[in-house]
ROMAR-441451 format. One record per atom (N, C-alpha, C): x, y, z; residue number from 0; residue in one letter. Coordinates in pm, whole numbers, plus 50000, padded with zeros to 5 digits. Example, Ala and Ser with C-alpha at 12.3 -4.5 7.8 and 13.67 -1.06 7.14 Angstrom:
2
       u       v       w   num   residuo
   51319   49431   50780     0         a
   51230   49550   50780     0         a
   51320   49670   50780     0         a
   51285   49775   50708     1         s
   51367   49894   50714     1         s
   51290   50003   50787     1         s
END
This chain:
85
       u       v       w   num   residuo
   51156   48439   49591     0         m
   51080   48514   49688     0         m
   50958   48431   49724     0         m
   50939   48410   49851     1         a
   50822   48335   49900     1         a
   50700   48426   49894     1         a
   50587   48373   49837     2         s
   50469   48452   49821     2         s
   50341   48369   49844     2         s
   50239   48431   49906     3         h
   50116   48360   49934     3         h
   50002   48459   49909     3         h
   49888   48408   49865     4         e
   49769   48491   49841     4         e
   49666   48460   49947     4         e
   49599   48563   49997     5         i
   49493   48543   50094     5         i
   49368   48621   50046     5         i
   49254   48591   50107     6         l
   49127   48650   50066     6         l
   49103   48631   49917     6         l
   49117   48511   49876     7         g
   49111   48482   49733     7         g
   49244   48521   49673     7         g
   49241   48619   49586     8         v
   49364   48675   49532     8         v
   49378   48826   49557     8         v
   49300   48874   49653     9         l
   49298   49018   49679     9         l
   49420   49070   49745     9         l
   49486   48989   49828    10         v
   49602   49032   49908    10         v
   49716   48933   49888    10         v
   49835   48985   49867    11         q
   49954   48903   49856    11         q
   50042   48925   49978    11         q
   50091   48814   50036    12         v
   50186   48821   50146    12         v
   50316   48762   50095    12         v
   50427   48837   50113    13         y
   50551   48790   50056    13         y
   50668   48837   50140    13         y
   50781   48773   50118    14         k
   50910   48813   50184    14         k
   50997   48882   50079    14         k
   51065   48987   50121    15         r
   51153   49063   50032    15         r
   51301   49043   50069    15         r
   51336   48936   50129    16         g
   51474   48911   50159    16         g
   51506   48924   50307    16         g
   51431   48999   50383    17         g
   51454   49015   50524    17         g
   51379   48910   50608    17         g
   51367   48938   50734    18         k
   51296   48842   50821    18         k
   51147   48863   50817    18         k
   51102   48988   50804    19         a
   50960   49023   50813    19         a
   50888   49000   50681    19         a
   50762   48963   50692    20         w
   50673   48952   50577    20         w
   50617   49085   50539    20         w
   50580   49101   50411    21         h
   50517   49224   50364    21         h
   50386   49184   50295    21         h
   50300   49284   50274    22         c
   50173   49254   50205    22         c
   50142   49365   50103    22         c
   50065   49328   50006    23         s
   50027   49425   49904    23         s
   49886   49391   49851    23         s
   49821   49496   49802    24         a
   49685   49479   49749    24         a
   49657   49596   49656    24         a
   49561   49578   49564    25         s
   49517   49683   49474    25         s
   49376   49721   49507    25         s
   49354   49852   49515    26         l
   49220   49907   49534    26         l
   49200   50022   49435    26         l
   49094   50018   49361    27         k
   49061   50124   49266    27         k
   49179   50159   49175    27         k
   49253   50056   49129    28         g
   49361   50076   49037    28         g
   49492   50125   49100    28         g
   49499   50134   49232    29         r
   49623   50178   49299    29         r
   49675   50064   49380    29         r
   49805   50053   49382    30         q
   49877   49947   49460    30         q
   49916   50001   49595    30         q
   49886   49925   49699    31         y
   49921   49959   49836    31         y
   50010   49851   49890    31         y
   50109   49889   49972    32         r
   50200   49792   50033    32         r
   50228   49831   50176    32         r
   50257   49726   50258    33         a
   50292   49752   50397    33         a
   50376   49638   50448    33         a
   50457   49669   50548    34         s
   50530   49563   50617    34         s
   50442   49509   50727    34         s
   50435   49378   50744    35         t
   50357   49322   50850    35         t
   50435   49328   50978    35         t
   50566   49340   50972    36         k
   50657   49337   51087    36         k
   50647   49207   51163    36         k
   50598   49104   51095    37         e
   50583   48974   51155    37         e
   50680   48876   51086    37         e
   50738   48784   51163    38         e
   50831   48683   51107    38         e
   50756   48553   51076    38         e
   50648   48525   51147    39         g
   50570   48403   51125    39         g
   50465   48426   51017    39         g
   50446   48324   50931    40         l
   50356   48338   50819    40         l
   50210   48352   50866    40         l
   50168   48275   50968    41         d
   50031   48285   51014    41         d
   49999   48424   51072    41         d
   50094   48477   51148    42         q
   50074   48611   51206    42         q
   50071   48716   51093    42         q
   50156   48698   50992    43         a
   50164   48791   50879    43         a
   50034   48789   50802    43         a
   49975   48671   50781    44         k
   49849   48660   50711    44         k
   49738   48725   50789    44         k
   49737   48710   50922    45         a
   49634   48776   51003    45         a
   49650   48926   50995    45         a
   49773   48979   51004    46         f
   49794   49123   50991    46         f
   49748   49171   50856    46         f
   49786   49101   50748    47         a
   49750   49141   50611    47         a
   49601   49147   50592    47         a
   49529   49054   50649    48         e
   49383   49053   50635    48         e
   49323   49175   50704    48         e
   49366   49203   50825    49         d
   49317   49319   50901    49         d
   49354   49450   50826    49         d
   49480   49454   50776    50         w
   49529   49572   50704    50         w
   49440   49599   50579    50         w
   49410   49495   50504    51         y
   49331   49509   50385    51         y
   49188   49554   50415    51         y
   49127   49494   50519    52         l
   48994   49534   50555    52         l
   48989   49676   50604    52         l
   49095   49720   50672    53         g
   49107   49863   50710    53         g
   49116   49954   50591    53         g
   49194   49912   50489    54         l
   49202   49994   50364    54         l
   49065   50004   50298    54         l
   48994   49892   50294    55         r
   48859   49892   50234    55         r
   48766   49986   50311    55         r
   48773   49986   50444    56         g
   48690   50073   50526    56         g
   48723   50221   50503    56         g
   48857   50251   50496    57         k
   48900   50390   50468    57         k
   48852   50433   50330    57         k
   48860   50342   50230    58         l
   48816   50375   50096    58         l
   48666   50407   50093    58         l
   48588   50326   50164    59         a
   48442   50348   50169    59         a
   48407   50476   50240    59         a
   48488   50517   50339    60         a
   48459   50637   50415    60         a
   48521   50762   50351    60         a
   48597   50742   50243    61         g
   48663   50857   50178    61         g
   48786   50903   50250    61         g
   48848   50822   50336    62         l
   48961   50864   50415    62         l
   49092   50811   50364    62         l
   49093   50739   50253    63         l
   49215   50682   50203    63         l
   49299   50787   50136    63         l
   49418   50809   50190    64         k
   49506   50912   50137    64         k
   49569   50863   50005    64         k
   49569   50950   49909    65         t
   49629   50918   49780    65         t
   49750   51011   49764    65         t
   49853   50958   49706    66         e
   49976   51036   49689    66         e
   49965   51125   49569    66         e
   50046   51228   49572    67         t
   50053   51318   49455    67         t
   50133   51248   49345    67         t
   50085   51261   49225    68         t
   50155   51201   49112    68         t
   50277   51292   49078    68         t
   50370   51234   49002    69         f
   50487   51317   48961    69         f
   50443   51434   48876    69         f
   50346   51411   48788    70         a
   50302   51523   48700    70         a
   50240   51634   48782    70         a
   50166   51602   48886    71         e
   50106   51704   48975    71         e
   50214   51781   49049    71         e
   50316   51711   49097    72         a
   50426   51771   49170    72         a
   50505   51861   49075    72         a
   50530   51817   48955    73         a
   50603   51900   48858    73         a
   50532   52025   48824    73         a
   50398   52017   48804    74         k
   50318   52135   48773    74         k
   50324   52236   48888    74         k
   50311   52185   49012    75         k
   50317   52272   49131    75         k
   50454   52338   49140    75         k
   50560   52263   49111    76         f
   50697   52317   49119    76         f
   50711   52429   49017    76         f
   50664   52407   48896    77         e
   50671   52508   48791    77         e
   50596   52636   48831    77         e
   50481   52621   48894    78         q
   50402   52734   48936    78         q
   50479   52811   49044    78         q
   50533   52741   49140    79         e
   50606   52807   49250    79         e
   50732   52876   49202    79         e
   50808   52814   49111    80         t
   50931   52879   49066    80         t
   50905   52992   48969    80         t
   50799   52988   48892    81         s
   50771   53099   48798    81         s
   50721   53219   48877    81         s
   50657   53196   48989    82         n
   50607   53312   49072    82         n
   50722   53384   49143    82         n
   50832   53315   49167    83         s
   50941   53374   49243    83         s
   51040   53452   49153    83         s
   51023   53439   49021    84         l
   51115   53511   48932    84         l
   51072   53653   48904    84         l
END
C-alpha cells in the first residue's frame, strides 16, 4: 500500500487498492478518514491538507460530529426495547 505523510506526521495519504487516494488523521484521540477522490498524488495531498484544516476548524468551533459508540447504541436499544414490553 502506497502511503505518504503530510503536515509533518499529522495526516496520512494512502491508496487502498483503487485508483483514488484516501487520507486519515487523528484529532483528540479519534481517527478520521476520507476519500480524496483524486487519482494524482499532488492533488490528493492538497485535498488532504484542506480537509485536515477543515477538521481542525470544526473541532475548534465545536461543530465536529462524533459518532455514537457501540456501548451507547446498545444502551439506547435496551431502553427502547424494555419500554415496549
